[in-house]
N, C-alpha and C positions, 0 to 999 in steps of 0.2 A: 504494500500500500504506500509506504514512504517513497519507494522508487518511482511509482506512478505519479505521486504528487510532485516529486522533484522534476519529472519530465514535463508536467503541466506548467510549473513555474518557469522552467527553461523555455518553453514555447512562448509564454507570456513575456518573458524577458526579451526574447528575440523580436517579437512583434513590437514591443516598446522601443527597441533600438531602431527598427525600421521606421516607426512613427516619428521618432526624434529627427531622424535624417531626412525623411521625405514628407513629413506631415504638413509642412508649409504649403505643399501643393493642394492639400485638402481644403485649406481656407479659401481657395479660389472657387470651390464648389459650394461650400457651406460656411458662412461667415462665423457662426458661433463656435466652430471647432477651434478658433484662435484662443479661446479662453481655456481650452484644455492643452493645446499644442504648445503655447508659449511657456507655461511653467515646466512642461516636459523638456522643452528645448533648453531652458535654463539649467535644469537638473543635468541633462546630458553634457552641456558645456562645462558645468562644475566638475563632474566626474572626469571628463577628458582633461581639463587643465590642472586639476588637483592630484591626479593619479590615485584617487581614492577608489575603493571598491564599493559597488552598488549593494545596498542591503539585500536585494534579491539574490545576489551571489551567496551571501551568508545563509540565506534561507535554503537555497539549493544545496549548499554544502551540508547543512544540518540535516536536511531530509535524506540526502545520500548516506550520511554517516549513520543515521537511525536505521536505514535499510540494510546496513552491513556492507555497503559498497564503498569503494574508495572514493574520496572526494577530492576535488581539485583545490589546490592552494591559492592559485592566482584567480583573477577576476574572470567573469563570464566572457568578456571580449577576448581576453588573452587565450582562452581555451577553445572557444567555438568559432568566433567570427575572425578574430585577429589572425590566428594561424592559417586560416583559409585565404583570407583576402590579402594579408601582408606577410612578407617573409619573416622568418625568425630573426632575432637579433636587432629588431628595430629599437632605436634609442629614443629618449625623452624629447629630443629636438624634433624628430619626425612626428611623434605623437602630438606635440604642440602645433606643428604645421597642419596636421589633420584636424585639430580643434579649430584653428583659424579658418580652414576650408569649410568646416561645418557652419561656423558663424557667418562667413561671407555668403555662402550659398543660401542660408535661411534669411539673412539680412536682405539680400537682393529680392527674394520672393516676397517677403513681408513688405518691402518698399514698393514693389509692383502692385501689391494688393492695396496698400494705403493710397498711393497716387491714383490708382484706377477709381477708388471710391471717393476721392476728393472731387473728381470731375462729375460724379453722379449727384 
């Protein structure tokens, strides 16, 4: 049961990361999503720039440990997304650049959204 719950949390965690990265597109479709996406984006940027570990990672680890499975020591991104998308041995400078890229990408989409709505 604990392993199943850990997998559910893992899926939620992955969806959250996708939403943080691409969620600014959704505000173009439905304006009220901005009230949910913006705090999520701020959280994602905080985690990226501070090199902290998301609380969902701790929950996943706890559930895996309770199930008797080995748990990962590093964060979710390092174990599941990071190793797939980015090569091993990436340094904090590159991680900082990725955070800046996330910020700029979302800033541009938010700017487009606000300027478009100013005209209406």
